[in-house]
N, C-alpha and C positions, 0 to 999 in steps of 0.2 A: 018120312023125315028127309029133311034136305041134307045135301052133302055138306059134311063138315069141312070148313075151310081152315087149312093149316097155314100158320105163319111161317114165313121162310126165315130162317136164321141167316142173318147177314154176317158175312165174313169178309175180312179184308185180306188181301193177299200181297205178299212181297216177293218179287221175282229177282233173284240174283243171277246175273249172267256174267260169264267170263269171256275174255277175248281170245283165250286159248282155243286152238282148233279142236281138240279132243275133249274140251270142257262141256259139261252139260248145263242145263238150266235147272236151278233149284227154286222151288216155290215154298213159301212159308205162309200158312194161313193164321190169322189171329182175329179174335173178336174185338170190336171197337171199345167195348168197356174196359178191356185190359189196357188198351192204349190210353184211354182217358185216366184209368187209375195210375198208370206209370207216370203220365204227365202231372197229375196231381201230386203224386209222391215227390217227383222231382221238384215241382213248384214249392212244395212244402218245405223240402230240404234246403232249396235255395233261399227261401224266405228266412228260415231258421238261421242259416249261414249268415245272410246279410244282417239280421237282427242281432246275432252274437256278435258280428264284426263291429257294428255301431255300438253295442253295449260295451264290449271290450275297448273300443276306442275311447268312449267316455271314461270308463275306469282307468285306463292308462293315462288319459289326459289329467284325471284327478290326481293320480299317483304321481305323475311328473309335476304337477303343481305343488302337491304336498312336499315332494322331494326337494323342489326349488325353494320352497318356503323354509323347509328345514335346514337346507344348506345355507340360506341367507342368515337364519337364526344361529347356525354354528359358526359362520363367518363372523358374525356380530359379537358372539361369545368369545371368539378367539381374539378379536380386537380388544374387547373389554379385558380379557386375560392379560394380553400384552400391555395394556395401559396400567393395569393394577401391578404387574410385575415392575414396570418402570417406576410406578409410585413407591412400591415396597423398596426397591433398590435405592430410590432417592431418599426414602425415610431412613433406611439402614445406614446410608452414608451420613445423613444428618445426625443420626444417633451416635454413630461413631465419632463424628467430630465434636459433638457435645460431650460425649464421654471422655474424649481426649482433652477438651477444654476444662471439664470438671476436674479430671485427674491432675492436669497441670495447675489448676487454681488450688486444689487441695495440697499438691506438693508445695506451691508457692507459700500457701498459708502455713503449712507445717514448718517450712524453712523460716518464714517470718516469725512465727511463734518461737521457734528455736533461738533465732537471733535476739528477739525481745526478751526471751527468758535469760539468755546468756548476758545481755546488756543490763538487765535489771537484777542480776544475782551478784552481790558484792564479793567477787573472788580476786579482784585485781589489787595490786600493791597500792597503798594509799600515798605514796610519795614518788617523786621523780628523783632520779639519781640514786646514789648509794645511801645507806643508813645502817645503823646498828639497832638491834631490837632486844627488848626484854619483857617479861611478863610481869604485870602488877602482883606483888606479894600478897595483897589482901584486898578485900572489897570485891565489887563486881569484876568479871574477867575483863582484862584490858592489856593491849599491846602497848608498850612504850618505845617509840622509835626516837633515835637521835640522828637528825638529818644533817647533810652537809650544807654549808652556807650557800644560799641561792637556790636551794631545792624548793619545790612546791608541794603543798598538800593537795591531793586530788581526790575527786569522788571515785570510789571503787566500783560504782555501777550508776546507771541512769535512775533518776528519781526527782523528788521535789523537796526543796529546802523547807522544812516545816518549822525550824526554830533557829535563831542566832542570839546566843545569850552570853552574858559575862561568866566567866568561870573563875572561882576563887583560887584554884590551884594552877590553872593552865592559861588564864587571861580571857579566853573565849572558847565556846563551843558552838559547833553547827550540827544540826540534826538533818539527816536526809532520809525520807521515806521512799522506799523503792517499789511500793505498791503491790508487793507479793508476800507481805509479812515480814520482810527484812527491814530493819532501820539501822543505819550507821551513824556513829557519833564521833566527831573529830574534835579534839581538844588541843588548842595551840594559841600562844600569845601574839602570833604574827598578824599581818594586815589581813582583814577579812575581805575577800573578793566577791562574795555573793550576798544576797539578802533574802529574807523570808519570803516564801511563795515563789521563788525562782525555780525554773526547771533546769536541771543540769544533766549532762550526759556522762558517760563513763569518761574519766580523764579531765573533767572540767576543774579548773584551779579553784580551791576553796580558801587557802591561806598562801601567803608568800612568806617563806622561811628567811629570816636574816639573822646573822650573828647570834644573839642570845635567845632567839626564838626557835632554837633547833628541836626542842622537845615536842613530840606529838603523842597525845594519848588517843588511842584507836579502840572504840568499842563497837559491839554489834548486838542487836536484839532480834529474836525471831518470835513472832507472835506475842510480843510483849515481855518476853524473857531474855534475860542477858545470856549470850552463848560466847564460847571462846572464839575470837576472830581467827585464831591460828587454824582452826578446822576448816574455815572457808578458804583461807590463803593457801592451805595445803592442797585444796582441789585443783587450784590453778598451778600447782607445782612450785 
């Protein structure tokens, strides 16, 4: 048999030398495959690190993009919120102005209604100047006034003259409808100063009283029923 050939195991050597006088020389032997393995491991680690870096770079870039987009959306929402708050404030101001206007209008209407009601309610005295008064003894309620010379018979409230008639006892009578259920009747022989259909105000002259025309018969109706005029005159004091 031939002589078997043995493979030589190759070794690599690292020699470490020092500049010190008393330092020795150290030798380290290692096999090539160990070096290759270490290099491969280091290369793999470096590759993983580089890959992880690029992966994280993309992730962070995407996160930054999302964060930027979200911030833009937040800013847009904040602007919309500010605009809405301004609109709400403007609307509240408009509502307040409208409310004040409505309240003022309601108050004015109430005052106007009160004035109209007062002007159309026959509570005023039917004569200018001084006069004596007595109540009719019989028949429908009536106040009989004796006026001073030169006095005038006037409407006790605003209304419309619905009739001007001859009167067997007093010469003439004038009917005024006040539009609220009240009708006043003035009986006097003096000179008539209004005509049927005429609109009169409180205090408008109906008759001019002279000398023998001093008697005034004053009557009042409410919803078609005669009532005592004194009850209404008493309201005005």
